[in-house]
N, C-alpha and C positions, 0 to 999 in steps of 0.2 A: 333612517331620514338624513342626507346628508350633508355635510359640514360644507360651507362655502371655499374652503379654499382643497375640498374633493371635487368640488363641482367644478372649480376653478381649473385644476387638471385636468377634468374628463374637459371640458371646454376645450383645453389646449390640444388633448388625443383625438379630439373628436376632429376641431380644424387638419391634425395631421394626416390622421385617416379619409379625410372627405379630399384633402390635395391628390390623395393616391387616389380615388375612385374617381376623383374629372379625370384623372389623366386615361382613365380606359376608354375603347371606343365602346360601342353600345351591346350595353349587357341583356343577354335573357331574361323574361320576366321568370322569375319561380313559382308565378300563380296567373291563371287568366282570371280577367276581369279587372275592375275599377282599382283592388287590394291591391296589385300587383305591386303599385310604384314601390308603396310602401315597404311591402316584403320583402321586395328583392334588396333596396337600400336595406335594409335590416339585415338579410343576409349577408350580405356584402360586409357589414361591420360587423359580424360573428354572432348577432345577437339573434335568440333565439324568442320566438314570437310569443307572445303573451297577451291576455284581454283584463290585464291590471290596470285602475286607475290609479296609477300612478305614475311619473314622468319613465320615459320609453329607455334612456341612457344614460343612466350615472345620475339622474338630478334634472337630466334633460330632457324636455319634449318635441320629440320630433316630430313636424307635420311634412310632409312629400306633395307635391302639384306638378301639374302639369305646364309646362314655360307658358301657354296662349290662354291656359285657364282664368275666367273670370270670376270663377265662382266663387261662395263666402267659405272662412275656412274656420272650422269647428271646434272651438276653444272645448268644450266641455257638454254633457249633458246631464240635467237635472229634473226630478219630476215633480211638478208643483202638485201641491197641497192644494186642500178646496174641500166642499161639502161635500164627498162621499170619498170612500176608500181608494177607490179607482179611479181617481179625476182625469184621469188621460181618455180613458173611455169612456165619462161624461162630458166631456167637451167632444170627441166624436161624434156621440148619437144625438146630440144635441143643437150643435151647430156644422156635422160635418155633411157633406154631399152625396150624392150619389155614384158609390162605384162605379167604374166603367166597365168592369165586369159582369158586375151583378146589381144592378140598382134597386135591387132591396137591402143591400147595404150599404154605408156608407163608409166615409174614410175622412182622414184631414192631414191636406198633406199642405199645408199656410206658413206665414211666414207671420209675426205682430213687432212692434218696435215703437217708440215713446213718441217719434215727431210726426208718424204719419200715421192715419189708420188704412187698412190694407184690407181692400175687401177678402170674403172671405166667401166662396160660393155665388148665392144669388141672393140673400137675404142679411147676411150678416156681413159686420166688420169689427177685427182683431186692432188691442192698440194696447201699449203697455204704460202703466206710469211709478215710477221710484218715487216710492213715500218713505220719506226719512225719518217722518217722527214715526211713524206705526215696525221701522226697520223692514218695509217688505217690498219686492217687485210687483203688482199687480198685472193681472192680466184684464183689461177691461172688454169689453163682448156690447156691442153698439146694432142694433136692429140698423132695417134698411134705409131711415131716415136722419141715423148719426145718432141715436137715442141711446143712452150707456141702459143698458138692461141685464148686466151681470158681471158685477165683481171680487166674487168669491175663489174668482182662484191667483196661487200667488205663492211665491218662491220665498220664503226667510234671507235675509239676506244674511243671516249666520252661513246657513248651509252654501252659499253662493261665496262666501267668501273661504270658506273650507275648503270648496272645491279648486278653486280658482290656487291659492298660497299650495295645497301637495300637488298640483300640476304642472304649473305652468309656470314657477320662479321662473326658468331657463326655457327657452324658445328657439328651437334651430326651426329654420322652414326651407327646406330644399326644394331644389328645383329641378327637372329633368327634362328634355326633348325625347316623345315616344315616338318608334316606330314600328310600324307591321311587315312582318314577312310571314306570307304563306300562313296568314291564324296564328303566328304565333308574336307576342308582344316584344319589343325590347326598348329600353331607356338609356339615354346618355344626361348621366348625371352633371352639370356645371355650373351650380350657382348654389351657396348656402347662407344664409344671413342668418347671427344669433342674437337674440333680444331678452334683455330681464325686464323683468314686471315692475313699474313703476308701486303700483297699491292696489289696495280696493278702491281707494276715495276715484282714483282714475278711473278704473272699472266701472263703478257708478256712472261717475260722470259722462262718460262714454253713452251709457245705457239712456242717460236720461236726452243724449242727443242723439240718440238715433243712429250710434255707430255701429253698437251692437245688438243684435236683434234675434231675436227666439224663433227657430224654425218647429213648424211640428209633421211631424212623418208617422202617422196612426191609421195606419190599414186594415186589413182582413185576412186572415191566414182561411186557405181553399183549399186545403186538402181534406180527406169524408171526416176524418176524426173529430179536425178542429173548426169546420165549418162558420164562416160566421164570426169567430172569436177577434177579439181585439190582437193586431200584429204590430206591435210599436218599434216602432225602429227608434225609437227615440226625439227628445225632447231638449234639444242642442243649444247651448249659446253659440252666434257666430260671429262673424270678422270680415270685412276687405280686406282684403292685402293692403292695400295704401291706408287703411286706421288703422293700423297694428300701434302706430307709432302714439296712438292716442293714450293706451294702456303699459307699452315698452318702450324701454329704451334702448338703444344698439348695448349690446355688451359690449364691454371695452375688457 
């Protein structure tokens, strides 16, 4: 792990490097698709890509987004615990809705939050409960009449705290304007804000207030060998950009 002094040095370096990048013109994407914006910025920093659950850049987690984007920012992923070994499969099979590519299969692309119920398909609603006595975040499933029918799925606070503190003590949010020319993406990076995590209690408060939400992206494989098997794109804890200040301070 990085010491605070090393992280401070890396923040200074990142700010210096970003000023150089900001002065560039539109930069050609190093990759096609939605992940090009992040991969291109990391390439400009001289950083090699990885898929490790550690901060991207010397103790600093970097998130990139298009300047006009209103989508939620994914903070980290965490698989829930429940009544089965593969809990996301149970959730998909029990509460999912027909897959548009094959009505005999189910998928579960939805969200849950603590402040209000979210409708899932036709028959169910999802909600979250922050249980400080049990030290768990609990997924609550309700029927069409909003009666609780299942609260066996949960995340232990210890797991959430470990992921949060390991990956997000310092967060840099980088924005870029996209442009497409001849089917090729280009990005003009123009703004960066750096945040420092307040603490896990603030994270729990934001969960209870509905600011932090849980997104489920659980679908299916369609190739012949794995057809119908669970294809999980992750269960992610996410937040709107305007709510970042509920769990972060600006880094001074």
